[in-house]
C-alpha positions in Angstrom: -11.6 9.5 -27.5 -8.7 7.7 -25.9 -10.9 5.2 -24.3 -12.7 4.6 -27.7 -9.4 4.5 -29.8 -8.3 1.7 -27.3 -11.2 -0.3 -27.5 -10.9 -0.1 -31.2 -7.7 -1.8 -30.8 -8.7 -4.1 -28.6 -11.5 -5.4 -30.6 -9.4 -5.2 -33.6 -6.9 -7.7 -32.1 -9.7 -9.9 -30.4 -11.5 -10.5 -33.9 -8.4 -11.9 -35.1 -9.0 -15.0 -32.9 -11.5 -16.3 -30.4 -10.9 -15.1 -26.8 -9.5 -18.1 -24.8 -8.3 -18.8 -21.3 -4.8 -20.0 -20.6 -3.9 -22.9 -18.7 -4.5 -21.3 -15.3 -8.1 -20.2 -16.6 -7.2 -16.3 -16.9 -9.0 -15.3 -19.7 -7.7 -13.2 -22.8 -7.5 -12.7 -26.3 -4.9 -14.9 -28.3 -1.8 -12.6 -29.0 -1.4 -11.8 -32.8 1.7 -13.2 -34.8 4.5 -10.6 -34.9 3.5 -10.2 -38.8 -0.1 -9.0 -37.6 1.3 -6.7 -35.2 4.0 -5.2 -37.6 1.4 -3.6 -39.9 -0.2 -1.5 -36.9 2.6 0.9 -36.1 6.0 1.4 -35.7 7.3 1.5 -32.1 9.4 3.7 -30.2 12.1 1.2 -29.4 12.7 0.8 -33.4 12.7 4.3 -34.0 15.4 4.7 -31.1 17.6 2.0 -32.8 17.8 4.3 -35.9 18.8 7.2 -33.9 21.3 5.2 -31.6 23.6 3.0 -33.5 25.4 1.8 -30.4 22.4 0.3 -29.0 22.1 -3.0 -31.1 26.0 -3.8 -30.6 25.6 -3.3 -26.8 22.3 -5.2 -26.5 24.0 -8.3 -28.5 26.8 -7.9 -25.7 24.2 -8.1 -22.9 22.8 -11.4 -24.3 20.2 -10.5 -26.7 19.8 -12.2 -29.7 19.5 -10.6 -33.3 16.2 -11.6 -33.6 15.3 -10.0 -30.5 16.3 -6.5 -31.5 13.2 -5.9 -34.0 10.4 -7.2 -31.4 8.7 -5.2 -29.0 11.0 -4.2 -25.9 9.4 -4.5 -22.8 11.0 -3.2 -19.6 10.4 -5.4 -16.5 11.0 -3.9 -13.3 11.0 -5.7 -9.7 12.1 -5.2 -6.4 13.3 -8.9 -6.3 16.4 -9.3 -3.7 17.3 -10.9 -0.6 15.9 -7.8 1.6 12.8 -9.8 2.8 10.4 -12.5 2.1 8.3 -10.2 0.0 10.9 -9.5 -2.5 12.8 -13.1 -2.3 10.8 -14.8 -4.5 9.9 -12.2 -7.4 12.6 -13.8 -9.6 10.0 -16.5 -10.5 7.2 -14.0 -11.6 10.3 -11.8 -13.7 11.0 -15.0 -15.6 7.2 -15.8 -15.9 6.5 -12.3 -17.3 9.6 -12.6 -19.6 8.2 -15.9 -20.7 4.9 -14.2 -21.6 6.4 -11.4 -23.3 8.3 -13.7 -25.7 5.2 -15.7 -26.4 3.5 -12.8 -27.5 6.7 -12.0 -30.2 8.4 -9.6 -27.7 11.6 -9.4 -25.7 11.7 -8.4 -22.2 14.8 -7.0 -20.3 15.2 -7.2 -16.6 15.8 -4.3 -14.2 15.8 -4.5 -10.5 15.6 -2.1 -7.5 15.4 -4.0 -4.4 13.1 -2.6 -1.5 13.9 -2.5 2.1 11.8 -4.1 4.7 9.9 -1.9 7.7 10.2 -5.3 10.0 13.9 -5.9 9.8 14.2 -2.1 10.6 11.9 -1.8 13.4 13.3 -0.2 16.4 16.4 1.3 14.9 17.1 4.4 12.6 16.9 2.2 9.8 13.2 2.6 9.8 14.0 6.1 8.8 14.6 5.2 5.5 11.6 3.4 4.7 9.4 6.3 3.2 12.1 8.1 1.1 12.9 4.4 -0.4 9.2 4.6 -1.9 10.9 8.0 -3.5 13.8 6.5 -4.7 12.3 3.2 -6.2 10.1 5.6 -8.2 13.4 7.6 -9.5 14.9 4.4 -10.4 12.3 3.3 -12.4 11.9 6.8 -14.1 15.8 6.6 -14.7 15.8 3.1 -16.1 12.9 3.3 -18.4 13.6 6.7 -19.9 17.4 6.4 -20.2 16.6 3.6 -23.2 13.0 3.9 -24.0 10.9 1.0 -23.9 7.7 0.1 -25.6 5.7 -1.1 -22.7 6.4 -2.3 -19.0 5.7 -5.1 -16.5 6.1 -4.1 -12.8 6.5 -6.6 -10.3 6.8 -5.9 -6.5 4.8 -7.0 -3.1 5.6 -4.8 -0.2 5.0 -1.5 1.6 7.2 0.8 -0.3 8.2 -1.4 -3.3 4.6 -1.6 -4.4 3.5 2.1 -4.4 7.1 3.3 -5.6 6.6 0.9 -8.5 3.2 2.6 -9.3 4.5 6.0 -9.1 7.4 5.1 -11.1 4.8 3.4 -13.4 2.9 6.6 -13.9 6.0 9.0 -14.1 7.3 6.8 -17.2 3.9 6.6 -18.5 4.5 3.9 -21.2 1.9 1.4 -21.6 2.4 -1.3 -18.7 0.9 -3.7 -16.1 1.4 -4.2 -12.4 2.2 -7.6 -11.1 1.7 -8.1 -7.3 3.7 -10.7 -5.6 1.3 -12.4 -3.4 0.9 -13.2 0.4 3.2 -15.9 2.3 1.1 -18.7 4.2 0.2 -18.5 7.7 2.4 -20.2 10.4 1.4 -22.9 13.1 -1.7 -22.0 14.9 -2.2 -19.7 12.1 0.5 -17.2 13.6 1.2 -14.4 11.5 3.9 -11.7 11.8 2.0 -8.9 13.1 1.6 -10.6 16.1 5.3 -10.6 17.1 5.1 -7.0 18.4 2.5 -8.3 21.0 4.7 -11.2 22.2 7.8 -8.9 22.4 5.9 -6.6 24.4 4.8 -9.4 26.5 8.3 -10.8 26.9 9.9 -7.3 27.9 7.0 -7.0 30.6 8.0 -10.4 31.9 4.8 -11.9 30.8 6.0 -14.8 28.5 9.0 -16.8 28.7 12.2 -16.3 26.3 11.3 -19.8 24.6 8.0 -18.6 23.7 9.0 -15.4 22.1 11.7 -17.5 20.3 8.9 -19.8 19.0 6.8 -16.8 17.8 10.3 -15.4 15.8 10.7 -19.0 14.3 7.6 -19.5 12.9 6.1 -16.3 12.0 7.4 -16.4 8.4 7.1 -19.6 6.9 7.8 -18.6 3.6 7.9 -15.6 0.9 5.5 -13.3 0.0 3.9 -10.2 1.8 3.2 -10.6 5.6 -0.1 -12.5 5.9 -2.4 -9.8 7.2 -4.1 -6.6 6.1 -1.1 -4.2 6.5 0.2 -1.9 4.3 1.8 -4.3 1.9 -1.6 -6.3 1.2 -3.5 -3.1 1.3 -1.4 -2.1 -1.7 -1.7 -5.2 -3.7 -5.4 -4.9 -3.4 -5.3 -1.1 -4.2 -3.4 -1.9 -7.5 -6.1 -4.1 -8.6 -8.7 -1.7 -7.5 -7.4 1.1 -9.4 -7.2 -1.1 -12.4 -3.6 -1.6 -13.2 -3.1 -5.2 -12.4 -5.1 -8.1 -13.6 -8.5 -9.1 -12.1 -8.4 -11.3 -9.3 -4.6 -11.4 -9.0 -4.1 -9.5 -6.1 -2.9 -11.4 -2.9 -2.7 -14.7 -4.3 -0.6 -17.2 -2.1 2.9 -16.4 -3.1 3.8 -20.1 -3.8 1.2 -20.8 -6.0 1.3 -21.6 -9.7 -1.8 -19.5 -10.2 0.4 -16.5 -9.5 2.9 -17.5 -11.9 0.5 -17.9 -14.5 -0.9 -14.2 -13.8 2.6 -12.8 -14.3 2.9 -14.7 -17.5 -0.3 -13.5 -18.4 1.0 -10.1 -17.9 3.6 -10.5 -20.0 1.6 -11.3 -22.8 -0.6 -8.3 -22.1 2.3 -5.9 -22.3 3.1 -6.6 -25.7 -0.5 -6.3 -26.6 -0.7 -2.9 -25.0 2.8 -1.8 -26.7 0.6 -1.6 -29.8 -2.4 -0.3 -28.2 -0.4 2.5 -27.1 -2.9 3.1 -24.1 -0.9 4.6 -21.0 -1.5 4.4 -17.4 -2.4 8.1 -17.4 -4.9 7.4 -20.0 -6.6 4.7 -17.6 -6.6 6.3 -14.3 -9.1 9.2 -13.4 -10.7 10.5 -10.2 -13.3 7.3 -10.8 -10.1 5.1 -10.4 -8.9 6.7 -7.2 -12.7 6.9 -5.8 -12.9 3.0 -6.5 -9.8 2.3 -4.6 -10.6 4.3 -1.7 -14.0 2.6 -1.4 -12.4 -0.9 -1.4 -9.9 0.4 1.2 -12.8 1.3 3.4 -14.3 -2.3 3.1 -11.2 -4.1 3.9 -9.9 -1.7 6.5 -7.0 -1.0 5.1 -3.7 0.4 6.3 -3.5 4.0 7.2 -0.3 4.1 5.2 -2.6 4.5 2.2 -3.2 8.0 3.0 0.3 8.3 2.1 0.7 6.4 -1.1 -2.7 6.8 -2.9 -2.0 10.7 -2.5 1.5 10.4 -4.0 0.4 8.2 -6.7 -2.4 10.4 -7.7 0.1 13.3 -7.5 2.2 12.1 -10.3 -1.0 12.4 -12.9 -1.6 15.9 -11.1 -4.8 14.7 -9.2 -5.4 15.9 -5.8 -6.3 13.1 -3.4 -6.2 13.9 0.4 -7.1 13.0 3.7 -10.5 14.8 3.2 -11.1 12.1 0.3 -10.5 9.2 2.4 -12.9 10.7 5.1 -15.8 11.5 2.6 -15.6 8.2 1.2 -15.3 6.1 4.1 -18.3 7.5 6.0 -21.1 5.2 5.8 -19.3 2.3 3.9 -19.6 -1.1 5.0 -16.5 -2.7 6.5 -16.8 -6.3 5.1 -13.2 -8.1 5.5 -12.6 -10.3 8.5 -9.0 -10.4 8.4 -6.0 -9.3 10.7 -5.1 -7.0 12.3 -8.9 -5.6 12.4 -10.5 -9.5 12.1 -9.8 -12.9 12.5 -7.9 -14.7 9.8 -4.7 -14.6 7.9 -4.3 -12.8 4.4 -4.1 -15.6 2.6 -7.7 -16.6 3.1 -8.4 -13.5 1.0 -8.3 -15.5 -2.1 -10.0 -18.2 -1.1 -13.2 -16.0 -0.3 -13.0 -14.5 -3.8 -10.3 -11.6 -3.4 -11.0 -8.1 -4.8 -13.8 -9.2 -7.3 -15.7 -10.6 -4.4 -15.6 -7.2 -2.4 -16.4 -5.4 -5.6 -19.7 -7.5 -5.9 -20.7 -6.5 -2.5 -20.1 -2.8 -3.5 -21.2 -2.8 -7.2 -23.9 -0.1 -7.1 -21.4 2.1 -5.1 -18.5 1.6 -7.5 -17.8 3.3 -11.0 -18.3 0.4 -13.1 -17.3 2.5 -16.2 -13.9 2.9 -14.9 -11.3 1.5 -17.6 -8.9 -0.9 -16.4 -5.4 -2.4 -18.0 -7.7 -5.3 -19.6 -9.2 -3.0 -22.1 -12.5 -3.8 -20.6 -14.3 -1.7 -17.8 -14.3 -2.6 -14.1 -18.2 -3.9 -14.9 -17.1 -6.1 -17.7 -14.2 -7.5 -15.8 -16.8 -8.6 -13.0 -19.1 -10.0 -15.5 -16.4 -11.9 -17.3 -15.1 -13.2 -13.8 -18.8 -14.1 -12.6 -19.5 -16.2 -15.8 -16.3 -17.8 -15.9 -14.5 -20.3 -13.5 -13.0 -18.0 -11.0 -15.2 -18.0 -8.2 -15.1 -22.0 -8.7 -11.6 -22.0 -8.5 -11.7 -19.7 -5.2 -14.1 -22.0 -3.7 -11.9 -25.3 -4.3 -9.0 -23.4 -2.5 -10.9 -22.6 0.0 -12.2 -26.3 0.8 -8.3 -27.2 0.5 -7.5 -24.7 3.1 -10.4 -25.9 5.4 -8.9 -29.2 5.2 -5.4 -28.0 6.0 -6.2 -26.2 9.1 -9.3 -28.1 10.4 -11.7 -25.5 9.8 -15.1 -25.0 8.4 -15.2 -21.3 7.0 -17.6 -20.3 4.2 -16.4 -17.3 2.0 -18.9 -15.1 3.7 -16.8 -15.8 7.0 -14.1 -14.0 5.3 -15.6 -11.4 3.1 -18.9 -10.6 4.9 -21.8 -9.9 3.0 -23.1 -6.4 2.4 -26.1 -6.8 4.8 -24.2 -8.3 7.7 -20.9 -6.1 7.8 -18.3 -6.1 10.6 -18.8 -2.2 10.6 -20.8 0.5 8.9 -18.3 3.6 8.8 -15.4 2.5 6.9 -12.3 2.0 8.7 -10.4 5.2 8.7 -11.1 8.9 9.8 -9.4 12.2 9.5 -9.5 14.0 12.6 -8.6 18.1 12.5 -8.9 20.7 15.4 -6.3 23.1 16.7 -3.7 20.4 17.2 -3.8 19.0 13.8 -5.2 21.8 11.6 -4.3 19.8 8.4 -5.4 16.6 9.8 -4.5 13.6 11.4 -5.6 9.8 10.9 -6.9 7.2 12.5 -7.7 3.2 12.0 -11.1 3.5 14.2 -11.9 -0.2 13.3 -8.8 -1.0 15.3 -9.4 1.2 18.2 -11.4 0.3 21.4 -15.0 1.9 21.7 -13.9 3.7 25.0 -11.7 6.1 23.1 -14.0 7.1 20.5 -14.6 10.1 23.0 -12.1 11.1 25.4 -10.3 14.2 27.0 -6.8 13.1 28.0 -3.7 14.6 29.9 -0.8 15.3 27.3 2.4 13.7 27.9 5.0 14.7 25.1 8.0 13.1 23.8 10.6 14.3 21.2 11.2 10.8 19.8 9.8 7.4 19.8 12.7 6.0 21.8 11.9 8.2 24.9 8.2 7.3 24.8 8.6 3.7 24.4 10.9 3.2 27.2 8.2 5.1 29.4 5.5 2.8 28.2 7.4 -0.2 28.8 8.5 1.0 32.6 5.1 1.9 33.3 5.6 5.7 33.3 2.4 6.1 31.5 -0.6 5.9 33.3 -4.3 5.5 32.4 -5.8 8.9 30.9 -2.5 10.0 29.3 -2.2 11.4 25.6 1.0 10.0 24.4 2.7 12.1 22.0 5.4 11.1 19.8 6.8 14.4 17.7 9.6 15.5 15.3 9.0 12.0 13.7 7.5 13.4 10.4 8.9 13.5 7.0 10.9 16.6 7.6 11.9 15.3 11.1 13.4 11.8 11.0 11.7 10.7 7.6 8.1 9.3 9.0 9.1 6.2 10.5 6.6 3.7 11.8 6.0 3.8 15.7 4.9 -0.1 15.7 6.8 -1.0 18.9 5.2 1.9 20.9 1.9 1.3 19.6 2.2 -2.5 20.3 3.4 -2.0 23.7 0.1 -0.2 24.4 -2.4 -2.0 22.6 -0.9 -5.4 24.1 -1.6 -3.8 27.7 -5.0 -4.7 28.5 -5.5 -1.6 30.9 -3.5 1.0 28.7 -4.9 -0.1 25.2 -8.2 1.1 26.4 -7.4 4.2 28.4 -4.7 5.9 26.6 -4.2 7.5 23.2 -0.7 7.4 21.0 -0.7 10.8 18.7 2.3 11.2 16.5 3.5 13.0 13.5 5.1 10.0 12.4 3.3 6.9 11.0 1.9 3.4 11.9 2.5 0.1 10.7 -0.7 -1.3 8.8 -0.6 -3.9 11.4 -1.1 -1.4 14.3 -4.1 -1.6 16.5 -5.4 0.2 19.3 -6.0 3.9 20.2 -3.2 5.4 17.8 -3.5 8.6 15.5 -1.1 9.4 13.1 0.1 11.9 10.3 -0.7 14.7 12.7 -0.1 17.9 10.2 1.6 20.2 10.1 4.4 18.2 11.6 6.5 19.3 14.7 9.7 19.8 12.5 7.4 22.4 10.5 6.2 24.2 13.6 2.8 22.4 13.8 0.8 22.7 16.8 2.0 19.5 17.9 5.3 21.0 18.8 3.8 23.3 21.3 2.0 20.9 23.4 3.2 20.5 27.0 2.8 18.6 29.9 -0.7 18.3 31.4 -2.5 19.8 28.4 -5.9 18.5 27.8 -6.4 16.9 24.5 -9.7 16.2 23.3 -10.5 13.1 20.8 -13.8 13.0 19.3 -13.9 10.1 16.3 -17.9 10.9 15.4 -17.2 14.5 15.4 -13.8 14.3 13.7 -12.1 16.2 16.3 -8.5 16.3 17.5 -7.9 19.4 19.9 -6.2 21.0 22.8 -8.9 22.2 25.0 -7.0 22.7 28.2 -3.8 23.9 29.9 -2.0 22.4 33.0 -5.2 20.0 33.4 -7.5 22.7 33.3 -10.4 23.6 30.6 -9.8 26.9 28.8 -11.9 28.8 26.2 -10.7 28.7 22.4 -9.6 32.5 22.8 -7.4 31.6 25.7 -6.1 28.4 24.5 -5.3 30.3 20.8 -3.2 33.2 22.9 -1.4 30.5 25.1 -0.1 28.7 21.8 0.7 32.1 20.0 2.9 33.0 23.1 4.5 29.6 22.9 5.2 29.6 19.0 7.0 32.9 19.4 9.4 31.0 21.9 9.7 27.9 19.8 12.7 27.1 17.7 12.9 24.0 15.3 15.2 21.3 16.4 18.4 21.0 14.2 18.1 18.8 11.5 18.7 14.9 12.2 20.4 14.0 8.7 22.8 16.7 7.1 23.6 14.8 4.1 22.2 11.9 1.8 19.0 10.7 1.0 17.4 11.7 4.0 18.5 15.3 4.1 17.3 15.5 0.5 13.8 14.1 1.5 13.6 16.6 4.5 14.3 19.4 2.5 11.4 18.6 -0.2 8.8 16.4 1.8 5.2 17.4 1.3 3.1 17.5 4.6 2.0 13.5 5.6 -1.8 14.4 5.0 -0.6 15.4 1.2 1.1 12.0 0.8 4.7 12.6 1.9 6.0 12.9 -1.7 9.0 15.1 -2.5 7.7 18.2 -3.9 9.9 20.2 -6.0 7.3 23.0 -6.6 9.5 26.6 -6.0 
């Protein structure tokens, strides 16, 4: 019923004028005049003006004009700030969205909640604040948009926690709205991208490269604004926003400095005013089909394992249960198509040149729910048809030709987004492993794992913090055949930081990277490669089996069979019954560690964080 209502409203608006393309070639109906809108419905903002007589004078004092007070009022939320390259340019998109709102007869109000940068916090306790920042961004959006109700929203973010936090807040507020993703930075010289810096740092620590070479990499890895130019968490979540149907088709991972991205932000502002009158909320759009589409795209792009935290947390805002098993089921037998770093060859800026999300969807067309509704007011299938018959792919080809000339390459679109009959892999990109070490599951990105580690039995080397483990790896205290475990780094332990430096130290060592595994109840960067297994649940702080592992226990990893299990004690194989008895005895003697944080945001997060495999959101269920 709601979808039919929305489509009727869309047809009503479109019937007033012919559909047009704006100056960037982005299709959409001409917006109605205010007088045409006014006959349709009274907006919530105008009802609130009657209930709160102080509202008008306070807004006039803020800089609103008298004429603005009676317009559709659009909440424009962004993570703009000087925190990192992914947010430093978002003010341009905010102003473009605000212009679009004004052109459609509305007034946009700017609100900010800057996100932190995982990269800048690597190797410090600052990383512990990363995942909880997602919750706080969602909280601030909820507070800002509900304290003074708006008619619609535009949400603008680029990166790891800002984008999923914005999507969670968008659903929690649940006013009509559209997501604008902030694009990707260009690659540096020699196509250098930031995820390679961990490799350079580990090589320097081992004395394999000079300080000058490390300084060159640091100076050139981030040549400008935008999300880091590889398929890490930021890039993955931009793609997920479009795959869910909450951002405009073709808008994910545009070069951050492009005029096309500004045009998309402007169009999103126009669309927000239209959505204010349509009344269709994000919760009316998103269904289980929407999330299944996103997860299928995640498989095809070899998306970040952090999506197994973010998509379940976003779905949780709707009361939908999306978990690791959902990912594992949908990734099986899925073609892996995207030849971009870290699992592939090219920087993320090439994604747009090859056709972006729509091109990936075309390869998976018969696997997707094409009837899923999107923020455009059309189904996913209708959006794809519109792009196919418009100028979208021709523009992408022109940009690819320009990039080939710039970088001295001869790439075809199929070199970047493979055809389905010529994939890079056939089993998606992630697997969820289970067993007596991870009864609730653990995740591995098997497209970034060497084949030698798809089935192995290794000796346990447990560490109670990443710092202890990294020191052991860098000083060659870890040997071939070891299963390195980092525990007490889950949400309740230390906030669930990334284990990026340790994973890079292992994967950049040619011998260790193919002969040991890293297992943790923490998480990994979307840039991580190698035999790394994260989100091991239940976590150690909750008394999960990972807390009970002792030196020289035998750990079995079997990716095809989805197994992660303790199979021996003190270097000798044991029966399942013997191991269960030994773990029970260890559990009886186990005590949780004292809380690492006794006050503030991390104390609050530790008290309420859900399991890593459920999404690590703050759960206030009694």
